[in-house]
N, C-alpha and C positions, 0 to 999 in steps of 0.2 A: 560450767556456765558456760554460754556462747557467746563469743565477744559482740553479737547484735543486742544484747539482752538490755541494756544503759540506754537503748536508742528508743527518744518517742517515735509514736506511729509518722508524724510529717517528717522526720530524719528517716525511718525507714522510708517512705515513699520517695522520698529525693533521691536514697540511697539507689534504689530500684531504677528512675529514669537515669540516673547517670549510668548506673551501667548498662541501658539500654541504647544513650546515645553514646557509647562509647563502642570505636571503632576496634575490631578484632582480624589477626590474621585469618584468611580463609575467607569463602565466600558466605554474603548476610544477602537475605530474602525477605519481605513481608511474610510474617508467621505468627500464630497466634498459638504459644506452646501447649497452653491449659486445655483451649481447643481441640490441640491435635490430638493431647493424651487420651482425653476425653472420649474421642471422635473413633477410639478404635475398641472400647468396651460400650460403645452407647448402644449395643442393641446386639442379641444374641444372631450367629449366620449359622443355617441349616444346609445341607443337599442333598435331595432327592433324586435317586435312577431315576431314569425315562426310558421305561423298558423298551417299548416303540422306537427311540431314537437311538439305543444300542444297536450295537453289531456283532455278530458272532454270537455264539453262543453262551453261557455263564460258565464259569466264574469268569472274570474279566480283569485281566491285569493293568491294562489302560484306563485311562479316565481324560474324558474331554468334559470341560465345565462351563456349563453357560451362567454368564452373571458380572457384574462390575467385578474387575478384577483385585479391589480394593477388599471386598467380603469374600470373595474367593479365597484372597490369600490368609486372610484372618481365620476362616475356615481350616486351609491346610496349618496352618499353625496350629492349630487345635488338636490337629490331628498324624501331621507329619514335621511336625517340631526336629529340628537335628538328621533328617532323613534324605534329602535331595544332594544326589554328589555334583548336579551341572544345573546351573538355570541358562536359560540361553534368551535374550531380548533384543527383540528390536520396537522401540518404543515409539511416540510420535515425536517430529525432530523439531518443536514449539516453532514452526515457521509462522505464526500468527493468524494462521488460517480458521476462519469466521463455522469451519465445519468441523471441529474437533467432535467426535460426536461420543464421548465416554460418559458414561450416566452416572456421574461423580455431582456430587453438590459440592464438596470442594474446592473444582476446579471450573474456575468459569471463564471461558473466553470473551467476556466485556469488561474480564478485567483491567483497570488502567494500566497496571503493571502485570504486562501479562507474564513475563519472564518470569515473576515469583509467585503465580498460578500454575507456570509449568512445573517449578523443580519443587514447590510444594507437593504438589501429585505425583511426584515422581519418589519425593524422599520419603512419604509414607508409606508407600509401595516399596521401595528399597528397604527400610527398616525391617519390614513382614519380611521380606524374603533372606534376609542374612539370618533370623532365626531357623529358615526352613534347611538353612545348607549342612551340611555334613560336615564334622572335623577335617575331612581331607576334601571338603566342596570348592565351587567353583562357579561364581559367576558371570557371564561373556553378553556384554551390552553392547549393540552397534549403536552409532551416532555419527551423524555428519560432522566434519569440519569446523561448520560452524559451530557447531553447539559442543564440541569434544572440551573444551576448556571449562565449562560453566558446569557438565553434568561429571567431570572427572572430580573437580573441586567438592559438588554434592556428592559424591558416591565415596569420597573422602570423608565427608561428615558422616553420611547414612553407616558408612564401613570404617570405620576408625582402624589402623595400620595391616588392612585385608589386602592394599594393593598390590597387584604384579607386574602389570605392566602392559602393551597394547600390542595390538597388532594392527598394522595399514593393511588394505584390501583395495585392490584397484578395480573401481565399479565401473568401468569400460574402456574399451581402447578405444575411442573414435574420439575426435575432440567438439565440444559445445563450448568453445572457450567465450566466457563473460566478458562483454565486448568492451565494458568500462575500464576495465585492467587488462583484458586480452590474457584471461588468465584461464584455463581447463580446468575445472575441479573434476577431477575423476578419480577420486579417494574417499573413502570413509574409513572409519574407524573401530575396533571394538574391543574394548574397554575391560581390563582381566584383574577383579577382584577375588583371592581367595580363602580359604580357612589354614591356620597354619600347619594342616598334615598335606594340601594338596600339593601336587604336582602334573605338570605333564607328562602324559607315555615317551615322547620323544619320538624321535624318527632311528629306523633299525640301523645300526652301525655296518659298515662297511670293511672286512676285516682282511681283503684283498693284498695288503701292504704288508699282511702278516707271514712270515716265512721265520725258518729255523737253519739256515745257511751254516751256524758252526756249531750244531747239535747240543745247544745249550739244556740241560736239565729242566730249565722253566719253561720250554718249551717255545712257541712260537712267539716274535718279539719284532719290533718297528722301529727305526728311528726317529728320538725327540731333540726336540731342542735341552743342550747343557747349562744353558745362559740364563742369567737374569736380570729385569730392565733398572737395573742398579749399578753407579759408574762404582771407581775404584775408591772415590773421595765416602761414597756414603756406607760401601760395604767393604772398607779397608782390609779384612781377615777373609774376603773372600777373592782376591785379588791375588793369586797365584800362579808357576806354571804347573802345566799336568804332564806328569810322564808316563813312557809306556816302554814297562822293564820288557817286554818279551821284544820289540824294534830296536830300542834303545832311542827313542825318537822323544825331542821336548815338545811341549807346544806354548806358544805366550797366552796369556791371559788378555782379552780384552779391556781397555782402559773405561770402555763405554757400557759394558757389560760384564758385569763378576759374573763367576761360577754359581749354579745351582746350590753344590754341596761343599760343606767345610773341608780343614784337611788338616791329618792330626798335627801338623806342624806350627798350627796358628791357635790350638786348644790350649787353653787352660788348666794346668796341672786340676783333676776330677772332676772336670769339667763334660757333661753328657749330652750329648746328640738327639736330637728325634730321629735322623737319619743315619744312615752309614756315611762315615768319612769315606774320601774319593779314592784313597790308596785300599779300603778293603771292596768297595765297587768293582778296583780293578782287577783286583786279585780273584773276585768273583766273575770275570768277566762280564760284567755289566754296562761295561763301557765300552762302545763303538768307535776303535779307531780306524780312518781311511786305510785302505791297502795300495790303492795305487795314489800318488802325491809328490810333489816337489820337497825335497827334502834338501837344506842348504846349511855348510859348516862353516863359520866364518872365526879364519885362525887369530886373527889380529883386533884388537878395537878399533885400527885406522880402516879393517875391512867393513868393519859392521857400523861405523858412524857413515861412511860412503853409500853402503846398501841403506843406511835411511832417511841418508840425505838425496838417492835418487826412488824414495820409495819402495825398493827391492827387497820389502821384505814381507811375512803374512799379512793378509789382508780380510777385512770381513766389511762386507757391502761399500769397499773403495775406501775404508777407512783403515790404516795402518795403524798392527798391534805392537809393534815395536817404535818407538818414538823417541827424540834427541831428550825428554824432557820428565820419561819417565825414570824411577830409580833401580839400582842393579843392572842396570845394562852386561857388567864386565861375567854378570852369572852366566849369560850366551855364548859369549867367546868359548870356541873348540866343541861343543854340543852340539848333535844333529837334531836339527830346529824342523819341523812338521810346517808345513804350510798349509794343510788340510786341517779340518776340525773336527776333533772328536765329538762324539753325538752320544745321549744317553739310550739305553736299552730298554724299550716300554714294553713290558708284558703284557699278551693277551691276556693270561690268568688275572693280574693284578688289576684287571681295570673294573671301577670300581661301578659303572652301569654299563649297561647291556643297551642303551638306545645313546644317542647324542641330543643336546637338547634343540628344539622346534626353533626355530627362525621365526623373529616378530613381524615378519615381511611375509605376506601373501600374494604369489605368484599367481597371475593368471595362465590358463589356459593355453591361449596363444601365444604367447609369448615365446621365443626362440627357446629351442633345445637347450643351450648353452645356461641361458639366463636360470632353466632349471634345475640342472644337473645336480646342483648342491642338496644333496638328498633329506636334508632337515627344513627344506621351505614348502610348506604347503601351498597346495597346487590347488585354487578353485575360480569355476565360472565367474562370471563378468554378472551383472543384473538383467541381460539379454537372455541367459539362461534360466531365470526365474519368470519372465514372462513366457519363454517357450513352454516351460514344464506347466504353466497353468493353463495354458490352452492346448498342450498335451492330454492334461487330465479331463478339463472341463470341456474343452471344444469351442471355447469362445475366454474375450478377455474377461475375466470373472474377478480379478482384483487387480490392483495397482500396487508397485512396487514392492514384488516379493522377491525377497532374499534367494541366490542361487542353492538348490539345492545340496549342490557340493561344498559350497562354504561352512555350511552349518554341518554338513557331515562330519568333514576333515576336524572339526573345532570339536565337537560332542567324541569322532575317536580318539581325539588327544584326551580328552577330560575325563573319560569314562573307562569300565569294564565291566562284564559279566555283571549284571540282576542291578545295577546302579540305575536311580531314575533320575530323567530329564525331566527338565519343568519347563515353559516357557508362558507366560500369562501375559505375554500380547502375542495369540498365537496367529491370529489372522487365518491365512489361508491354511497353513497346520504344515506349512515347509518343515518345521524342526519336527515332529512326527514323522514324514517321510523321510527325513533323515534316519532317523531311529531306525525307520523299518529298511532303510537299505543295507544299513550298518549290520543289523542282526542277520540280514538274510547272506550277507558277505561271509561274517564272520560266524556265525550258528552263534549268537551269545543271545541272553535274553533282557535285554535293555529293557526299560519303560519309560514310557511318556504320561507325562498330565498337561493336555492345552486349555488352556482358560482364552476365553475369549467371549467377549459382550455381543449384546443383539445388533446394538447399535440403531434401536429405533428410534424414532424422535417422533413429531407430532404430524411432519406431513410425511413420514412413512412407519405408522404404526407396525403393522406385521413383518419391517422387517426384523432379520433372525439371520445376523454373519455367523454366529455359532453354529446353528442347526444346518444351514443353508449354502457356507463354507467349509468353514473348519472340519466340522465333524463328516460333511459329504466328501469333501476331498478324501479320507481314510477310506469312510465307505467304498468309493470309488477305487480305490488301490487292491481294495481286497477284493473285489468283485472282478478286477481287469482279467480280461483275456490276454492284454500284449505282452510279449515278450518279456518287454525290457521291465514289464512291472509283475510277471506271474510268481515270481518267489517272496513279493511285499505282501506280508498277515501282520494283521495288528487288530485281536480282538478287543472294543471298549465299550465302557459304561458309562452312557450319557447324563450328567448330572447337571440339576437347575438349584443354583443358590436364593435362598430366601431371607429376607430380618425377620428373629420375632423379639419382640421386648422380652427383657428377660421376666419382667411380674405376670407375662403371658407364658413360659415355658412349658409348665404341669400342665395345662389345658394343649396347648397348640404343637408342640413338640409331638411329630407323629412317631409308629416304632418304625417305619421303614427309613426316617431319617436316623434314628439313634441306630440303628442297624449296620447303615452306610457307617457313621462315624465311626462305629465301633468296628465292624473290619477294618478300615481304614486306619485307625489307631495301631491296631494289632497287626499289622503290614501284613494283611490277608487279601488276597483278590477278593474282587468283590462280586454279589451274588444279590438275589432276590431275593426281598424279605415276602416271606410266606403268609403273612398274615394269620397267624397262630400263636396259640400261646404262650409258647415261647419259641427260639431258634437255635441252631447250633451251627458251627462251623469248626468242622475238626481235621486237624494236619496231623502228621507226625511228631511234628513237633510244639504242639499247642491245642485246646481245645477252646472256644468261645461260644459262652452261650449269655442270650438275651432274655430277661425274664419278663413278659411284656404281664403277664398276670401270672402267679403263683398258685400253684397247683398237685395235690397228690402226685400227679401224674409226674408234674417235675419234680418234687422230690426225691421220687422212688429212683427217677431216671439218674440226678445229683448222688444218691449213695451208690449208683455203678459207677458213675464215674471216681470219686473217693476211692472205693475198692480196687479200681483200676490202675490208682495212681498217676493219672494223667494230670499234665501241667494244664489246669484249669481255670479258666478266667470266667465269672459271672457278673452279671450284671442284671439289677434289679431296681425297679423303683423303689420298691422298699425292703433294703435288703437284710431289714431281722427279721423277718418274715422267713428266711431262709436260715440266717446263721441261729435265729432260736431253737431249728431242729437240728445242723450238722456244727452248729459250734464253729470254729476254726479251720475245720477239716477241708474248706478250699476257699480260693482267693474270689471274696463278693464284695462287690462295692456298687456302690449310690451311680444309680445314671445320672443323675444333675450335677452331684457334687461333681464325680470325674469330671464330666463335660464343660462345664459350667467354669470348675476350676481351673483345666489344661485352657478353655479357651482365653479367662481372665489373665495368665500367667505373666 
C-alpha cells in the first residue's frame, strides 16, 4: 500500500505543486519532464546511406551523419548503445545569439528564459549520449568560462556520479582584455565525465632516475620520501628513531612528519601489518641511508641541550628534529646521530602503472620550454591554429571558431586505444575526424569516427548544408590531398541522412536500405551498400548477418547451408515465422520490427 493512497485528488495536486515550488540543491531550469520523456519516443528515426556523398569504396568503417543531432543520437542509441569509447563535443556556448540554427523544436531562441532553452537543449542530448558510452567510455565537452558552472551542474544532473574533472585550455596567447574589468579571457575548459572503468592513458614515465648502484636483487630503484603528512600527536606510534646497524647511526624522527612504516617496538601482541616493519625493510636493504653526512655524538645532556638551544641539530626544511619539548632526549646521548635523511628505495619492478597521470593543465606550444618540461602536461595549439588549418584545407575561412586539431588529437590520444570509436555530435568543421585520422596515421591504429552535423538550412538559406559541404567535405579533401602534411591521412566514410518516421507508418515507410544500415551498425560491422535484392548477407570470420526482405526458396536453401557450416549467424526478417517454420531454432531468427523498435524504445 502506498503512502499516497489515502490522499484525495486535491491533496495530490497540492502535493505536486509543493514539490514544484520546493528548492533543491543543484541546477534548476524550466522544463516539462513529461514532454521531454515523450519526445524521445515521439517517432522513429532511420538513417540511409547516400552513396554519392560517401567517400572511398565500401565497406565503410566511419560515418558522417546528416541531421538534427537529437535524431542522430536516438538512432545511435538504438544501434550503438554502450559501444562508444570517447565522445568529444564543442556545443553552442549560449551567447544569446539570434542565429542559433539547430533544427530542433525543443530549442527556441525567442524564449524569454534563454538559459532554460539552452540547458534543456543540451540535457536531452547529453542523456542520450550517456547511454552510448562503453563502461570504460568518456565524454569531453568544451565550454567557455562564462558557461562552465551551468554546464557542469547540468552534466552532474544528466550523468550522475560520472564527473572526473576538467582541463583548462589556453585559447590564445595575445590579450584582448574586457575594457570594463580589464580582464583578458584567454582560456576555456574541457569538462570530463566518465563511466566507472574509464581512465586516461597518462604519459610515459621517465626511468632515468632509476639505477642499481648497490646491486640490489630487486633491480633498479630510485629514492623516495619516507615520511607522512601527520605529526607525532596524530600518529604517535610512527614517531620513533631509525637505526642503521651497518654504520651504527641513529636518525631522529620529524615531529611534524612521522615515518611511513611502523616499528616492531610499537606493535601490540599479535598485531599484523599491511606492510613490512621498518626493521625488516632495513635488513632487506630497502632503505637508503646517506653515505656522506655529518655525524655528531653528544656525550652529556648539557652538550645536547646547548646544541638544541643553538639549533645545531638535524633539521628538515629549517625545522629542528631535536627540541627541548620532545620526550626521551636522554636516549640521544652517546649515540652516533646522523644529520642526513634516510629514504625509501622505490623499485622499478614494483611500479603499479607504466605511465604517470595526465595533468589537468593544457599548455600551449608557444609557452617557454621550461614550462612544458613536465611530461604529464598535454601540449596544444590555440584557436589560431584551428583557423589556419581550416584555411589550409579549404583555401578560405570556411568556418568560424574551429578548435585546433592538436587539442582534440591529444584528448583523443589520452582517451582511446586501437579500434575504439570516437563520436562528435556537434561536428561542425570535422576537426575531431581529422584528429582521429592524424592519430591513426601516427600510431598505425584503427580508431573509427562518427561525425554528426546538421544542414543548418534556414528560410533565407534553404539549400545550405553544413554537413555535406563542410563536415564531410573536409574529410574528402584530406583523403584526396597531395600535400605532404596530409599524405598519410585517410578515412573512408559512409554518409548517412536521418529522417523521422511515425511508428504507425513503419511497416510501409521503413525501407530495406534503412534496415540494412541499422542492422550492420547494430552488429558492429562496417557499412555496405544495400543491393536491392530479396536478401542480403554480410559475413566475417566472427559472424554472419542476413537480412531477408523477402523469404524465398533460394534463401531457405542458403540458410540450410549456414546451419550445416555452423556459422555464428543472425537472421532478420519482416515475418520470421516463415523461416522458423522450416528451420526451427537452428538459427537465431529475429523480427526486424520488434528488434529495432524494441531497441529504439529501450
